[in-house]
N, C-alpha and C positions, 0 to 999 in steps of 0.2 A: 681824135674824134672820128676820123674817116673810117678807121678799121672797125668801129662799132656799128657802122651804118648797115641796117638791114631794112628790107621793105616787103610789102605784101607779095610782090612778084617772086621773091626768094621763097616765101612760104608756099605759094601756089605750085612751085616746081616740085614740092614734096608730096603733093596730093594726087592720088591715083584717079584722075578724072575719068579715064576710059573704063576702068574697072567699076567705079561708082556708077557711071552711066549705064553700064551693062547690068549691074545688080538691080537698078531701079527702072530699067526699061525706057530710058530717055536718051536723046542724043547728047554728045559730049558738050556742045555749046550750051545746051540747057543746063546741064550739070555744072558747067563752069560758072554760069550766071548765078545758080543757086549757092554755090560755094562762096562766090564773091559777096553775096548778100549775107551769108551766115557768119563768115569770119569776123567782121567788125563787131557783131554781137558778142562773140566769145572774147575777143581781144578787149573790147570796151568794158565788158563785165569784169575782166581781170584788172583792167586799169582802175576801175572804181574800187575794187577790193584792195588795190595796192596804194590807194591814196593816203593811208595812214601807215605808220611804221609796223604795227602789229600785222596788218593785212599783207603788207609787202614781205615781211619776214616769213609768214606762212606760205606765201606763193613761192618765194625763193627756196624754201625747204622742200616744197612739193616738186619743184623743178629738179631737185637733186635725185628724185626717185624715178626720173624719166631719162633714159640714156639718149644723148644727142643722136640724130639720124642724119645720114647724107643720102642724096638721091631721092627718088620716088619711093614712098612707103608702100609696102605690100599690104593690100587691103585685108587679106586673110590674117595678117599678124596684128591687126588693130583689136585691142581689148575694149569692146563696146560697153561692158559692165563698168570698167574703169572710166570710160568716157562719160557714161551716165552720171557717175559720182562727181566727176569734174564739173559737168554742166550744173548739177544740183548745187554744188558748192559755190560756183561762180554766179549763177543767176537766181538761185533759190526758188521760191514759189512764184517768181515773176518770169520764169523761162517761157511760159506760154504766151504772155504778153509781149515779151521781147521777140519771140519767133513770129508772132502775128504781125508786129510792126515791121520787122524785116521783110516778111513776105509781102505786106501791103506796099512797101516801097518798090518792089520789083515790078509791079503791074502785070504779073504773069501768074496765073493760078497754078500752073504746074510747078513753077519755081517755088511759090509760096507753100505748096504741099510738101515739097522736098526738105525745106529748111528744118522743121522740127526733128525729122529722122536723121538729118545730116549732123546735127549738133553733137550727139554722142560719138559719132564716127570721126568727126574733125577734131574734137577736144584733145585726144591723145596725140594727134599729129602736131597740134599747136604747142602742146607741152614739150614734146621732143624738140621741136624747132626752137622754142624759147630757151630750152635747156642749153642747146648748143650756142645760141646767140648770146645768152647771158654769161656763159663761161668765157667766151671770147671777149665780151665787154669787160669782165672783171680782170682777166689776165692782161688786157690792154690798157687798163686805167685803174690804178689803186684808189683814185680819188672819187670814183663813181659812187661808192656807197657813202663815203664821208660827206659828199656834197649834197646828199639828200636825193640822189638820182637813182641809180641802180635799175631795178626791174621797172619802176614807174617810167623812167626816161625811155627805156627800150620799148615799152608798150606805146608810149606817146609817139615815138618816132614811127612805129609801124602804122599807127592810126593817122599819121599825116602831119607831123611837125612838132610833136612834143608839147612843151609848155606854151609855146607861141600860139598854137592852134586853139588852146583852151581860152587864152585871153581874147582872141579875136572871135567873139560870138559864142562862147560856151563850148560847143563841140560835143563829140560823142560821150566823153566822160561826164559832162554835166547832164546830158539827156538820160543816160543810163543810171546816173546817180539819182535822178528823179524817180525812175522806174524802180530801181532796186532798193532805194532808200525809203520808199513809201511816200507818205505825205499826201495831203488832200489834192494838191495840184498836179500830181505826177501824171495822172491820166491825160490831162489837157496838154501838158508839155510833150507827151509822147505822140499825140495825134499828128501834129504838123512837123515836129522837129526832126524825127528820125529819117523820114523820107528825104527832106532837104539836105540833111547832113550827109547821109550816105550817097546821095546824088553828087554832092561836092567831093566826097572821098574818091569815088570811082568815075566821075564824069570825065576826067582827063584821060582815062584809059580807053575810052570807047572810040 
């Protein structure tokens, strides 16, 4: 199990924060804050999609189209068009709401403005990272897919504890499930939950 362990710090190391900061005219710490707010939105959306076998299968197939990367990604090599398609698939017509909720959680208007434009830039990096991590997971444990884990477990671990975190108070998967799944009550659940949840995810790192 240990060899399959990955976390958000591993993913952050592949993101060209300096180049992104330069492109958008902000300092690196501001960009880092924006990226840390945006990533759980993408990962959580993927986790929601991977909750059923069909969605997990489609995500795993999509990972096969993204070559694993090592080290920091070259910003100029990122395919923003592909990133936009990934975001559309993962978040659908709720991407605006998700970005707004993520931005509201930051408490910083500059960070909030960066999140919508960062999502399509970060999405290909996330896919490349997950592709490598998933390959390692599968080669390290043949039981991952047969036990109902696989990509869902990998995403759960990145978001802070896998299935255990969902049982203890819902978590990002439940919240994004409300947003992405529609339903009359989804707006209310998004209002308070996302800020508290992401604060919990990243509170220990500050």
